[in-house]
C-alpha positions in Angstrom: -9.3 45.2 12.1 -11.4 45.7 9.6 -11.1 49.5 9.0 -7.5 48.6 8.4 -8.3 45.4 6.0 -10.7 48.0 3.6 -8.5 50.7 3.8 -5.6 48.2 2.4 -7.8 46.8 0.1 -9.1 50.1 -1.3 -5.4 50.7 -1.7 -4.4 48.2 -3.4 -7.4 48.6 -5.8 -6.0 51.9 -6.7 -2.7 51.1 -6.9 -3.3 48.4 -9.8 -5.3 50.6 -10.9 -2.5 53.4 -11.5 -0.5 50.2 -12.7 -3.2 49.3 -15.1 -3.3 53.0 -16.8 0.8 53.2 -16.5 0.8 50.1 -19.0 -2.1 51.6 -21.1 -0.8 55.1 -21.4 2.8 55.7 -20.0 2.4 59.6 -20.6 -0.8 59.9 -18.9 -0.9 63.2 -17.3 -1.5 63.6 -13.7 -5.6 64.2 -13.7 -5.9 60.7 -15.4 -3.8 59.1 -13.3 -5.5 60.4 -10.6 -9.1 59.3 -11.7 -7.8 56.0 -12.2 -6.6 55.7 -8.6 -10.3 57.1 -7.7 -12.0 54.4 -9.7 -10.0 52.0 -9.0 -10.2 52.9 -5.0 -13.9 52.8 -5.6 -14.6 50.2 -8.1 -12.8 47.4 -5.0 -16.2 48.7 -2.8 -18.6 47.8 -6.1 -16.3 44.2 -5.8 -16.8 43.5 -2.7 -20.6 44.7 -2.5 -21.1 42.5 -5.9 -19.3 39.6 -4.4 -21.4 39.3 -0.9 -20.3 42.0 1.6 -17.0 41.2 2.8 -16.5 38.4 0.5 -17.8 35.8 2.8 -21.1 34.9 0.9 -23.4 32.8 2.2 -24.4 29.9 0.1 -27.6 29.5 1.6 -28.4 32.6 1.3 -30.8 32.5 -1.8 -34.3 34.6 -1.0 -35.0 34.6 -4.6 -34.4 31.2 -5.8 -37.3 29.0 -6.8 -38.0 26.6 -4.7 -37.6 22.9 -5.6 -40.3 21.3 -7.6 -41.5 17.5 -6.8 -41.3 16.0 -10.1 -42.1 13.1 -8.4 -45.2 10.7 -9.9 -47.2 9.0 -7.6 
């Protein structure tokens, strides 16, 4: 099921990039549309990677976060 979802997300990214290009340049050529589709297809993967992989980022997975300091004065 995950492969199908990934394919649908990537296809949607390619479609959205194509439509965005058409909005900016209605007379865009086939090469420009193909480049936009590839960028949208690849862009979905990069966005998912930045957001934590599958979109279910674990809030407690902050390995680089500094440890809380103890500011109490005893």
